[in-house]
C-alpha positions in Angstrom: 0.0 0.0 0.0 2.8 2.4 0.9 5.8 3.2 3.1 4.8 5.5 6.0 7.1 7.2 8.4 5.5 7.7 11.8 7.2 10.4 13.9 6.2 10.9 17.6 8.2 11.2 20.8 5.6 9.1 22.7 6.3 5.4 22.1 2.7 4.5 23.1 1.3 6.7 20.3 3.9 5.3 17.9 3.0 1.7 18.7 -0.8 2.3 18.4 -0.5 4.0 15.1 2.0 1.5 13.8 -0.3 -1.4 14.6 -3.3 0.3 12.9 -1.2 1.0 9.8 0.2 -2.5 9.6 -3.2 -4.0 9.8 -4.1 -1.9 6.8 -1.1 -3.3 4.9 1.2 -0.2 5.2 4.9 -0.7 5.6 5.8 1.4 8.7 9.0 3.0 9.8 9.2 5.0 13.0 11.2 7.9 14.4 11.0 9.4 17.9 12.6 12.8 17.2 12.8 15.4 14.5 16.4 14.8 13.7 15.8 11.1 13.5 12.9 11.6 11.2 14.9 13.9 8.9 17.7 11.3 8.7 15.4 8.5 7.9 13.5 10.5 5.3 16.7 11.4 3.6 18.1 7.9 3.6 15.0 6.2 2.4 12.2 8.6 1.5 8.8 7.3 2.6 5.6 7.7 0.6 4.0 9.7 3.4 4.9 11.1 6.8 2.6 11.1 9.8 4.2 13.8 12.1 3.5 14.8 15.6 3.8 18.5 16.4 4.8 18.6 20.0 8.2 17.1 20.4 11.2 18.2 22.4 14.1 19.9 20.7 12.6 20.1 17.2 8.9 20.4 16.8 6.9 19.0 14.0 6.5 22.3 12.3 10.3 22.6 12.0 10.6 19.1 10.7 8.0 19.8 8.1 9.8 23.1 7.1 13.1 21.1 6.7 11.5 18.4 4.7 10.0 21.0 2.4 13.4 22.8 2.1 15.3 19.7 1.0 14.8 18.9 -2.8 14.9 15.1 -2.0 11.9 15.3 0.4 10.2 18.5 -0.7 7.3 16.7 -2.3 6.6 14.1 0.4 3.1 14.2 1.7 3.1 15.3 5.3 0.2 14.9 7.7 0.4 16.6 11.1 -1.2 14.3 13.7 -1.4 16.2 17.0 -3.4 16.9 20.1 -3.4 20.6 19.0 -6.6 21.6 17.2 -6.8 25.3 17.3 -7.1 27.4 14.1 -3.7 29.0 14.9 -2.2 25.5 15.1 -3.7 24.5 11.8 -2.5 27.8 10.2 1.0 27.1 11.5 0.9 23.7 10.0 -0.1 25.1 6.6 2.6 27.7 6.8 5.1 25.0 7.5 4.0 23.1 4.4 1.8 20.3 5.8 -0.6 18.7 3.4 -3.2 17.8 6.1 -3.9 18.2 9.8 -5.5 15.5 12.0 -6.3 15.7 15.7 -5.2 12.8 17.9 -6.4 10.3 18.2 -7.3 10.4 14.5 -10.1 7.9 13.9 -9.7 5.5 11.0 -12.5 7.2 9.0 -10.4 10.3 8.9 -6.8 8.9 8.9 -7.1 6.4 6.1 -9.0 8.5 3.6 -6.6 11.4 4.1 -3.6 9.1 3.6 -5.2 7.5 0.5 -5.9 10.9 -1.1 -2.3 12.1 -0.5 -0.8 8.8 -1.7 -2.9 8.8 -4.8 -1.9 12.5 -5.5 1.8 11.6 -5.2 1.5 8.5 -7.5 
């Protein structure tokens, strides 16, 4: 179905999302920090990135900006998946270059259609 990079500093969140994606036949790679996510995306670009916003050191907005700034990853679909749900948070995500914004815990009827739409767009 596709190679998805899940980025979140909370291992519980990572494991839950990883299990949901694997059941849906996605190949999943994980990262627990912004720098780790950038290194993995550069080494083996995924088909889509599911990115938490609130992480220590480098937040998801900065990770998204850096992905967009690198020609090798500039076109990767990025979905921000976060507990933040204010209009200002969504605007910051759009400004950083995110393709979509989902509030945790994103239900399957929002997560999978969003992923499918972005993966089809990139195909």
